[in-house]
Structure formats: structure tokens, C-alpha cells
N, C-alpha and C positions, 0 to 999 in steps of 0.2 A: 323460089318468093312465087306465086302467081298474079300476075295486076289485070283487070278484068277492067275497060272502059271504052267510049266510042273511039272510032275511029279517027274521029276529029278532035279527038282532046287534046287541049294546050300542056303538054307535061314540059313547064320551063319555069320549073319553081313554084308558080302561082297554083298549082291543079288542089282544090279540095280535096284530099285522099284519107281514107279510113282503111285504117288497119285489122283486119279480124283477126284475134288471135284465140287459139283453143290450150296446145300443147299439154295433154292430158289423155291416160288411160289407153294410148298407142294409137290414137284418132289421126289420121291422116288429113291433113288441111286441103282435101281435093274441091275445087271451086262448084255450089250445087246453087239451085234455082232459089232467090228469095224474091218477093216484090218488093221489100226493103232497098235490097241492093240494087235491083233494074232500075226502082226509081233515082236511088242516088246517081247510079252511073250514066242515066239519060241525062239528067240536070246536068252533067258534065262534072261528075266526080271520079275517081280513080278509088278501085277496090284492092286493096291489097290482101295473101293470103301466104306470111311467112310460115314455113315449115321448120317450126322451132323443135327443139330436145322437148321431151316429153309426151311427143306426137309417134307416130309409127312409119312416116313415110320412108324409114331405112331398117325397118324392122324391130325385135325386141328389145336390140340396144340401144336404138335410139328413144326408145321410151324411159327405159332405164336410167339413162344420163340424164333426163331430166325428171325424175321420181323420187319422194323418199326424202333422203341424205342431197341429194344431186337436184332438187329441184328450183335451186338457183339458177342451175343454168338454164333454165326456158325462160325465166327474167332477162339473162345477159342476152339470150336471143333473141329475145324481142326489144330490147333496147338497140340491139344491132341494124334489125330489122329498120327501126327510126331512123337510126344514121345511116344506112344504106341509100333510103328514099330521099333524103334529104343530100347526102353527098352525092348521089348520081342527079340531083337535078329534077328528078319528079315535084318536089315540092319544098316547102319552106316549114320550119316547127308553127307558125300561127296558122297553118292550111296543115296539118297533120292532126287527127284525132285517130283515137282507138275505138275498137270495140271488146270487149270481152262477156262473155256469157255463162254461169254458172263454174266449172272448173278453170275456165279461160279470164275470169275475171279476177286471179289471183295475178298472173304475170302480166296483166296490163295493168292493175292497180298498182302494182309493185313498181312495175318501168315506170309508173307517170309519176311517184315519189321521189323515186330515186332519179331521175333526169327529168323534170318538169321544164326545163329548158330546151328541151326536144315536139315537144308535143303541146296542142291547144286546147284540145279537150277528149274527154273520155268518157264512154259509156259503159255504164257496169250493170249489167241485168241479171237478175236472182244470183248474187254476189257471195263469194263465201270470204272474211274478212278476219276474223279472228280464230286462225289457226289453232292455237293452243287450247280453245276449248271445243273445238268440233267434234271429238267423240262424245260429251258432253249432250249435243242437240241432235244429230244424226249419225248413224253409223255409215260404213263403206267409203270414206274418204282416206283412211290410216295407209291404205297400199299405194294410193297417190302422193300424200302430203305429208305420211310420218305418221309415227304414234308419238303424241306428247307425254307418253309415261315409261317410253326410253330414252334416256339422259343424253346420248349422243341425236337421236332425233329431234328430239326439244330444242336441242342448240341451233340444227339446221332451221327447224322452223321458226324461230326468232329472228332469223337473217332474211327473212320473205315473208311473212305474215303481215299483210297490209295495216291491219289496227295496231300493231305492234310498231313499226316504221313511222309511227304519227306520234311520236313522244315529244318531239321537238317542232318549235313554228317555224313553217316556210312556208314559200309559196306555193301555189297547185293550179293544175292544168284547171280551167271550166270541166264540171262533171255531173252526169246524169247517171241518178243509180233507181233502179226498179228492182222491188220486191213484192214477192208474192204471199197474199194474205195466211195462205195455207198449205205454205212452201214446210213440206218435211224434209226435204231434199239437201236445201240449203235454207235452213231456220232465216226467217226476217231480221233474227236478233243481228245475224250479222251486217245486212244491210243498217239495219238503223245503228248499231255501235261505229260504223264506219265512216255515214255519212255526218255522225256526231262528231266525231273525233276530225276529221276533215275539217269543218265548217271553225273548229277549235282552233285547229293548227293554222288556217288557212291566213296567212299576210298580206296576199295579193284582192283583186277587185274581182277575182274571176267567183263564179256563183258555186256553189255543192247544192246540188237537187235532189230531193227521194222523192220519189211515189210509190204509193204504196197501191196494189195492183190487189180491189178487193175481188176475193173469192178465187183468185189462182191459185194455182200451185206451184209447182217447178215451171211457171212459162210467165211469157208476160201478158197473159192476156186467158179466158174463159171460154171466148168466143172469137168468130171473126171480126164483128164491131169493136169488141176492146182492142183485140191485138193490132185490127187499124189504127186505130185513136190514139194508143201506144208508139207506134213508128211513127206516125204523124208529129208527133211531140217529138219524136227524135231525129226527123229532118229538119224541125223548125231547130231545134236546138244547135243540129249543126251547119243552118244554113246562118245562124245570129255569132257561132262562137267561130267557125273555120270560113267562110262566106262561100257555101254550098250556092250556087246560081237559086232566086225565086221563080224563073222561067226558061223555059227550055228552049235550046237550039234551036232554030229549024230543021 
């Protein structure tokens, strides 16, 4: 796991911490520049990027260990990353948030649904949620999440599909979901169904919020102004839910 933070950040169980998770397509989570991440870090936050199975840090075998019938392993690794950050004294659950976009939304959402005691807030960008129906809405996901027309793979999908994990009422962390109006890769149906099911299942006081980004495809904005607006909303959400400072240290 890579951690990025200010040199003078206080890692004393109170640091607002954001875990960025992807874990798909053999992608290695190497830290990269983002204005959103920079602002979060400069405000005193800790950014964590764990190398969960489904990624590619250890080659093709690491990807295969977290894809198709093994996709549940990506979620287990995400939960383990939350536990490590808490057990190591970096942060505590009410100061911990997670961000997943596209394929990364699946482990973030599923981990938060399974272990809401570990995380205070989640942000899901252009998510996938109903993995039983992904083939009906867009192509290209079966190689990562499995083919629901194959019985063995359908059984595995039902163990990690976020929408199908919400059949029972439960307390869920604060959630902010972004959907692209014209997204043909992760159709906005996923975000709509996930938001509705989370709102219906929620027994706590934490909000479940949905923002439809007009004109956007598989992204959270069609221009810099729109992307900046959406990232500002994310920072405001994290300020409210996990205590990200509203003023920067000197």
C-alpha cells in the first residue's frame, strides 16, 4: 500500500484518510497526480492506494486471483486495507473514506456494505452495481466480473454484486454517487439502482446521495469547469463526513 500525505501530517488515529481502490484489468495502482488528491493532501488528509488482487502489481496471476470467480478476493483485500489503516493507528473508522471509480466502485461498495463499521464514507464514480445484468447494458465486463450466463460464475457474481448485497436492511456509511448521463461503459442504470437500493436499505442517519452529470460519458465531467465542480462537491462531502479540515495548515 502506498501512502501520500504532508510531511507534517498527524498520523495519530485522527487523520482524515481516503483509500483509492481499483483492483481490475491488471492495473497497478501507482500514485498519480490529481488536483483533487493534491487538495485533499494539502488540507491534511492521507491518501492510501492498496495493491488489491485484480490489479497487476505481481503480474497476470495477481490479476487472475481477483477476477471472474475470484472477484470476491478484491473485496476481501479492500476490507483488509481498511483494517490495516485502522490497526496501524493511521486513522479510525469515522475518519476513513474510500473512493472507487468504474470497476473500482465494486470493491469499494461491496466492502462498505459488508463492513460499514470500518468506513465513514464512500464516493462512487460511474459505478457498476448490478453485475447480474451487466451484459444486457454494455459489453466488455465479463472478462473481469464473470459471465452471468454461466451458472458457476453467476453464483460468484451474487456474492459480490453490490446491488444484490442490499436485500436486507442495514446501516450504511455516507455515500456520494456520480453517474454519467451518456455513459455507455457503465450505464447510469447501475448508479440509479444502487442509490435507490442503498436508500431503501439504510437504517442509519448517513445520507445516500446521487448526482447525474449531464452530458458526461464514462467520466464525472465533460469539461474542466464541470469536473472542478464535481470534485469540489466531493471535497465538501469529505469535509462533512470524515472531518477534512476546511483551512490549510500554514
